[in-house]
C-alpha positions, 0 to 999 in steps of 0.5 A: 500499499502506498504512503498515506493510502487509506485501506477500504473497509471489508464491504458489509455483506454477509452469507449466503451472498458472496462478494466477487467484487465491488466498486464504491459509488459514495462513501462519507457522513454515515453513508456508503453507496456501492455496486456489487457483483455477488454470487448466491447459489451459483448465480451471479447478480450486480446489487446497488447497496446503501448502508448508514453507519450506526454504533454497531457497524454498517446497516443495510438501508437499500438494495436494488438488484439487477438479475440479468443483462437484459434488465440493466439494458431496460433500466439504462434506457428508462435512465437514458430517457429520462436524462434530458428532463433534468436540464 
């Protein structure tokens, strides 16, 4: 690890889910959001998590699961159609 580099905490996911890989989207002020590739019962899924820090550790507040590439296409199409309306 480089000097001054901060070690990332272990992602707060418990069995039967197994974390394959993840990307932190944001972390600070007691909140942690991440996209996580998980495996459960031989099936891989991508989950978007939001945790809140409590006295006894990180507690899950929200979870959204993307079950397959077709579902992701549906989600991205809907979001892309709405994005221009944000301006």
